[in-house]
C-alpha positions as CSV (number, residue, x, y, z in Angstrom):
1,X,-11.1,9.5,-12.1
2,X,-10.8,5.7,-11.8
3,X,-7.6,4.2,-10.5
4,X,-5.3,3.0,-13.3
5,X,-4.7,-0.6,-14.2
6,X,-1.1,-1.8,-14.4
7,X,-0.1,0.9,-11.9
8,X,1.2,-0.2,-8.5
9,X,2.5,1.6,-5.3
10,X,4.6,-0.3,-2.8
11,X,5.4,1.4,0.5
12,X,8.5,0.0,2.2
13,X,9.7,1.8,5.4
14,X,12.9,0.4,7.0
15,X,12.7,1.6,10.6
16,X,11.2,0.0,13.7
17,X,11.8,-3.6,12.4
18,X,9.9,-2.8,9.2
19,X,13.0,-3.7,7.1
20,X,12.2,-7.4,7.7
21,X,9.1,-7.1,5.5
22,X,10.3,-4.3,3.2
23,X,13.4,-6.3,2.2
24,X,11.2,-9.2,1.1
25,X,8.6,-7.0,-0.7
26,X,11.3,-5.3,-2.7
27,X,12.8,-8.6,-3.7
28,X,9.3,-9.8,-4.7
29,X,8.6,-6.7,-6.8
30,X,11.9,-7.1,-8.6
31,X,11.3,-10.7,-9.4
32,X,7.7,-10.4,-10.5
33,X,7.2,-7.0,-12.2
34,X,6.1,-7.2,-15.8
35,X,6.6,-5.2,-18.9
36,X,4.1,-2.4,-19.2
37,X,3.5,-2.0,-15.5
38,X,4.0,1.4,-13.8
39,X,5.6,0.6,-10.5
40,X,6.5,3.0,-7.7
41,X,8.4,1.9,-4.6
42,X,8.7,4.3,-1.7
43,X,11.6,3.0,0.4
44,X,13.0,3.9,3.7
45,X,12.4,7.5,4.7
46,X,10.6,8.1,1.4
47,X,7.8,5.9,2.7
48,X,6.2,8.9,4.4
49,X,2.6,10.3,4.2
50,X,3.5,13.3,2.0
51,X,5.2,11.2,-0.7
52,X,2.6,8.5,-0.5
53,X,-0.1,11.1,-1.1
54,X,1.8,12.6,-4.0
55,X,2.0,9.2,-5.7
56,X,-1.6,8.4,-5.1
57,X,-2.6,11.7,-6.7
58,X,-0.1,11.7,-9.5
59,X,0.2,8.1,-10.5
60,X,-3.3,7.0,-9.3
61,X,-2.3,3.4,-8.8
62,X,-5.0,0.7,-8.7
63,X,-3.0,-1.6,-6.3
64,X,-1.2,-0.5,-3.1
65,X,0.8,-2.8,-0.9
66,X,2.2,-1.2,2.2
67,X,4.1,-2.3,5.3
68,X,3.7,-0.4,8.6
69,X,2.7,-0.6,12.2
70,X,-1.0,-0.6,12.9
71,X,-3.8,-0.7,15.4
72,X,-7.5,-1.3,15.1
73,X,-8.0,2.1,13.7
74,X,-4.7,3.5,12.5
75,X,-2.0,2.5,9.9
76,X,1.4,4.2,10.2
77,X,4.4,4.3,7.9
78,X,8.0,5.5,8.3
79,X,8.8,7.0,11.7
80,X,5.4,5.8,12.9
81,X,3.8,8.6,11.0
82,X,0.0,8.0,10.7
83,X,-1.3,7.6,7.1
84,X,-4.8,6.3,7.6
85,X,-7.4,6.7,10.4
86,X,-10.6,4.8,10.4
87,X,-12.5,7.9,11.4
88,X,-10.8,10.3,8.9
89,X,-12.9,10.4,5.8
90,X,-10.4,12.4,3.8
91,X,-7.7,9.9,4.5
92,X,-10.0,7.0,3.7
93,X,-10.9,8.7,0.4
94,X,-7.2,8.4,-0.6
95,X,-7.8,4.6,-1.2
96,X,-11.1,5.0,-3.1
97,X,-11.3,2.5,-6.0
98,X,-8.0,0.9,-5.1
99,X,-6.9,-2.6,-4.0
100,X,-5.2,-2.1,-0.6
101,X,-3.0,-4.6,1.2
102,X,-1.7,-3.6,4.6
103,X,1.0,-5.7,6.2
104,X,0.5,-4.7,9.8
105,X,-1.3,-5.6,13.0
106,X,-5.0,-5.2,13.7
107,X,-6.2,-3.0,10.9
108,X,-8.8,-5.5,9.8
109,X,-10.8,-4.8,13.0
110,X,-12.0,-1.3,12.1
111,X,-9.8,0.4,9.5
112,X,-10.2,-2.3,6.9
113,X,-14.0,-2.2,7.0
114,X,-13.9,1.6,7.1
115,X,-11.8,1.6,3.9
116,X,-14.3,-0.7,2.2
117,X,-17.2,1.5,3.3
118,X,-15.3,4.5,1.8
119,X,-14.9,2.9,-1.6
120,X,-11.8,0.7,-1.4
121,X,-12.6,-2.2,-3.8
122,X,-10.5,-4.8,-2.0
123,X,-8.6,-4.9,1.3
124,X,-6.2,-7.4,2.8
125,X,-4.9,-7.2,6.4
126,X,-4.9,-8.8,9.8
127,X,-7.4,-8.7,12.7
128,X,-4.7,-9.5,15.3
129,X,-1.0,-9.1,15.5
130,X,1.2,-10.0,12.5
131,X,4.1,-12.0,13.8
132,X,7.5,-12.6,12.2
133,X,10.9,-14.1,13.0
134,X,13.8,-11.7,13.8
135,X,16.6,-14.2,14.7
136,X,18.7,-13.1,11.7
137,X,19.3,-10.0,9.8
138,X,16.4,-8.8,7.5
139,X,16.2,-10.8,4.3
140,X,19.1,-13.1,5.0
141,X,17.4,-16.5,5.7
142,X,14.2,-18.5,4.9
143,X,13.3,-18.2,8.5
144,X,13.1,-14.4,8.5
145,X,11.5,-14.3,5.1
146,X,8.9,-17.1,5.6
147,X,6.0,-15.1,7.1
148,X,6.5,-12.4,4.4
149,X,6.7,-14.9,1.6
150,X,3.3,-16.1,2.5
151,X,1.9,-12.6,3.1
152,X,3.2,-11.2,-0.2
153,X,2.1,-14.1,-2.3
154,X,-1.0,-11.9,-2.8
155,X,1.3,-9.2,-4.4
156,X,3.1,-11.8,-6.5
157,X,-0.2,-13.1,-8.0
158,X,-1.5,-9.5,-8.7
159,X,1.7,-8.6,-10.5
160,X,1.3,-11.8,-12.5
161,X,-2.2,-10.8,-13.7
162,X,-4.5,-12.7,-11.3
163,X,-7.7,-11.3,-9.8
164,X,-7.9,-10.3,-6.1
165,X,-9.9,-13.5,-5.4
166,X,-7.3,-15.7,-7.1
167,X,-4.5,-13.9,-5.4
168,X,-6.1,-14.4,-2.0
169,X,-6.5,-18.1,-2.7
170,X,-2.9,-18.3,-3.8
171,X,-1.9,-16.6,-0.6
172,X,-3.6,-19.1,1.6
173,X,-2.0,-22.0,-0.4
174,X,1.4,-20.3,0.2
175,X,0.7,-20.1,3.9
176,X,0.1,-23.9,3.9
177,X,3.3,-24.5,1.9
178,X,5.4,-22.5,4.3
179,X,3.8,-24.2,7.3
180,X,4.5,-27.6,5.7
181,X,8.2,-26.6,5.0
182,X,8.7,-26.1,8.8
183,X,6.6,-29.1,10.0
184,X,7.2,-31.9,7.5
185,X,9.6,-30.4,4.8
186,X,13.2,-29.5,4.6
187,X,12.9,-27.1,7.5
188,X,11.5,-29.5,10.0
189,X,14.9,-30.1,11.7
190,X,15.6,-26.4,12.1
191,X,16.0,-25.7,15.9
192,X,13.2,-23.0,15.6
193,X,11.0,-24.9,13.2
194,X,8.0,-25.2,15.6
195,X,8.1,-21.5,16.5
196,X,8.2,-20.4,12.9
197,X,5.4,-22.8,12.0
198,X,3.4,-21.4,14.8
199,X,4.0,-17.8,13.6
200,X,2.7,-18.8,10.2
201,X,-0.3,-20.6,11.6
202,X,-1.2,-17.5,13.7
203,X,-0.8,-15.1,10.8
204,X,-2.9,-17.3,8.5
205,X,-5.7,-17.5,11.1
206,X,-5.9,-13.8,11.4
207,X,-5.4,-12.8,7.8
208,X,-8.6,-11.0,6.5
209,X,-9.8,-10.3,3.0
210,X,-12.6,-7.9,2.4
211,X,-14.3,-6.5,-0.7
212,X,-14.3,-7.6,-4.3
213,X,-12.5,-10.7,-5.6
214,X,-13.0,-10.0,-9.3
215,X,-10.6,-7.1,-9.6
216,X,-7.4,-7.6,-11.8
217,X,-5.0,-4.7,-11.3
218,X,-2.7,-6.1,-14.1
219,X,-4.5,-8.3,-16.6
220,X,-1.6,-10.3,-17.8
221,X,-0.1,-13.7,-17.0
222,X,3.3,-15.3,-16.3
223,X,5.0,-18.1,-14.4
224,X,5.6,-17.8,-10.6
225,X,9.2,-17.8,-9.3
226,X,10.8,-20.4,-7.2
227,X,10.9,-20.0,-3.4
228,X,13.9,-18.4,-1.7
229,X,16.3,-20.8,-0.1
230,X,16.7,-20.9,3.7
231,X,19.5,-20.8,6.2
232,X,19.6,-21.7,9.9
233,X,19.4,-18.8,12.4
234,X,21.2,-18.8,15.7
235,X,18.4,-17.6,18.1
236,X,14.6,-17.4,18.2
237,X,13.1,-14.0,18.2
238,X,9.7,-12.9,16.9
239,X,8.1,-9.5,16.7
240,X,4.7,-8.2,15.8
241,X,3.8,-5.2,13.6
242,X,1.8,-3.4,16.3
243,X,1.2,0.4,16.5
244,X,4.2,1.7,18.5
245,X,4.4,-1.6,20.4
246,X,6.9,-4.5,19.8
247,X,6.4,-7.9,21.3
248,X,9.6,-10.1,21.4
249,X,10.1,-13.7,22.5
250,X,13.6,-15.1,23.1
251,X,14.2,-18.8,23.5
């Protein structure tokens, strides 16, 4: 059975630093969801393989955006529980005919191509580490939100009715906008501006889109929301969404 249009699954664990991305994704879904869309958010401990598989089988969503730790071959969710392995055909088949966006490290190396080979129509992920700023509590400042605002522009555009190719183009533009904010815009005098801009530049350079650009999970239109305002953090700290490995830099 083909995956269903206007049906979305968002997977938002909140452990192991994943709350930094999940908080932003939840805000984005709330701000951009449209009438007629069937949206499921699995948050916190509910973002586990069993519940994810239940929603995939029951709701049959066309679009899935998930946050987790990753490696070249594995994507994990809450409590570092593996959901997808590049060599496991039954797991890859879970994403057949779907648009899949994985906010994690490294999955574009082997897992992403394996998903496409197994029938995933479009994949978005990263071929190196995905870096983000952890100097403030999750979701509280523009600094901690910025990498995820760029990453999840893809989701914003899909919810607003754009195709996967258009959403990818919008995401790259959003990366440039966030970089400009910290280099020449209102954030340029922030004490950590250069580090945050570097994080964004690294993430943009490793972001990888595979598969079809013509798929529209929710064929409707609407205006995009304004950006979230910023605040100044006290320290510099960054982390990467690696599989069971955290990289932190303090300045």
